[in-house]
N, C-alpha and C positions, 0 to 999 in steps of 0.2 A: 477597718482595712488599713494596711500599712501603706505609707506613701513612698516606701523604698522602691527604687527602680528595679526591674527584673534582673538586670546585670549585677546589681549590688546584692540582691538576694542570692544569686548563684555563687558569687564570690564568697559570701558569708558561709554558705553551706559547704563550699569547697574547703575553706580554711578549717571549719569545724571537723570535717571528715579527716583531714590530714592530721590534725591535732589528736583526734581519737585513735587514728592508726598508730601514732607514736606511743601514746599512753598504753594502749592495749598490747602493743608489741613488747614494751618494756615489762609490763605486768606478767606477760606470759613467757618470760625468759626468751624473748626474741623469736617467738613463733608468730609469724605475720598474721594479722587479723584479716578476715574476709570482708567483702563489701556488706554482706548481711549483718555481720557482727558490728561493723562501724555504724551502720544505720541504726541498729538497736541502741548502741551506746549514746548516740546523739539524739535519740528519740525523733528520728526523721523518717518519713515514708520511704520504704526501700525503693519505690519507683523513682522518686526524686533523686535519690543518691545514685541510682544506676543511670540516670540521665547524664551524670557527670563521669561516672566510672562504670562502664558497661560490664567489666569483669574485674577479678582480683588483680590481674596484671596491670590494668589501667590504674587502679588505686596505688599499687606499688610504684609504678612509674611516676605518678604524680608526687608521691612522698619523696622519692629519690630526687626528682627534679627540684623540689623545694629545698632539699638539703644542698644540692649542688649550687643553687642560686646563692644561698648563704655563704657557702665555701668560697665561691668566686669573688663575692663582695668582700669578704674578710681578707682574702689574698691580695686583691687589688689595693685595698686601703693600706695594707702593710707595706706593699712594694713602693707605693708613691712616697712614702715617708723616708725612703733611703736614697742616697746619692745616685742619681740616674746614670752617672758615668761609671759606677762600680757594679758590674754585673754579678760578681760573686756575692757582694753584700745583698743585692736584691734577691738572689737565689736563696741565701740564708734566711732573709726575712720571709720569703715565701714558705720555706719549711717551718719556720716558727709559727706562722699563721695557721698552717695546716695542723700542727700539733695542738695549738690553742683551740681550734675548731673541734678537733676530735675529743678533746677533754671536756669541752662545754656541751657539745652536741653528740654525746656518746651513743645515744639511740640511733641517730641518723648515721653515724659512722658505722655502727654494726649493721644497720640495714643495707647500707651501700656496699660494705666490704663482704657481706655474706651473700650478696646477690650474684646470680649466675652471670659471669662476664659476657656470655653470648647475648643475654637479655639486654645488658647495658649497651653493647655495641650495635645491636639490631634495632634499638629504639632510637629513632632519629633525634628526638628532643634531648635525650640523655647523652648521646654520643657527641652532640654539639658542645656540651660543657666539658666533657672529658678531653675531646680533641683540643678545645680552647686552652685548657690548662697545660696540656702537653706541648702545644705550640708556644705558650708563654715560657715554659722551662727551656725549650729548645732555643728560642731566641736569646735568652739570657746566656746560656752556655756557649752559643755560637759567638756572641759578642765577647765573652770572656776569652775564648780561643783567639779571636781576631785581635784582641788587645794584648795578647801575649801572656795571659794569665793561665792558659792551658797549652798543652802540646799542640803544635800546628797541625798535626794529623790525628788529633783526638777523635775517637769514635763517639760523636755526640749522642746518637740514638742509644747506644749501649750505656753511656754515662747516665742518660736520663732514666733508663730502665733500672739501673743500679740504685740511683738516688731515690726513685719512687719506691722501690722495694724496701730500701732501708728506712725511709720515712714511714711507710706503712707498718713495718715491724715495730718501730718505736711507738707509733700511735696505738697499735693494738695492745702493746704492753701497758700503756697508760690506761686504756679503756678496760682491759681485763684485770687490772690491779696487779700486774706482774712486775712492774718496774720497781715497786717497793721491795720485792724479793732480792733484786740485784743491787739496789742502792737504798737500803732501809733508812739511812740518815739524811736523804735528800728528798726534796719535793719532786714528785714524778715528772711533772711537766718541765721543771727547771733542768732536771737531769737529762731528759730526752732532748731538750734544746741544746744542751752542752754537747751531747753525743752527736747530734746532727751537725753542729758547727765544726766539731772535730773532723767529721767525715768530709766536709767541704774543704777544710784547710788541708787535709792530707791529700785529697785529690789534686788540689792546686799545687801543692809542694812537690808531689811525685811527678806531676806533668812537667813542671819546670825543670826538674832534675833530668827527666828523660830527654827533654828538648836540648838541654845543654850538653848532653853526652852524644848527641847525634851530629 
């Protein structure tokens, strides 16, 4: 008999199931695996697996939550290495971290980006991370505006939406192998970061020009 505590056993099975979900999803060209398929892959009784994941949506939510935990950790560690008084530099570091995460965790990126947005927003555990990341970006851009780096009447929510859309497009090009088509002589991640930084610089430059003309 194992001397492992019950909670440790559940944690081990949970991690095995998530790992299997990612492997199977990649093997099947991003068709999500079911709870039954995951149980079979890890050679675990289906009843035990269903105690953790009652249905396929619960399994998907757990997989995405794990991905978001990693993403938030990567982003926070990147941001704290930048001058805390330079909001735009922090914003750039945040974008760099997101692109690095997408390149390394490409299966998780695809699983997250292909998920129904309604499912993400209606699942409390997932929305907490998404809202947290949005709030972090909003605080950065608000500070940049208050510091005179952006137009005093800059539409921060619209700016955040534009930045998220742009960063997602760059990450998708990395994951899908499309960045090489546009910049064949450059490393995809390096080029994506350069484009992201150019985006931030142009936003700041145009905002200051608009402010000086008013």
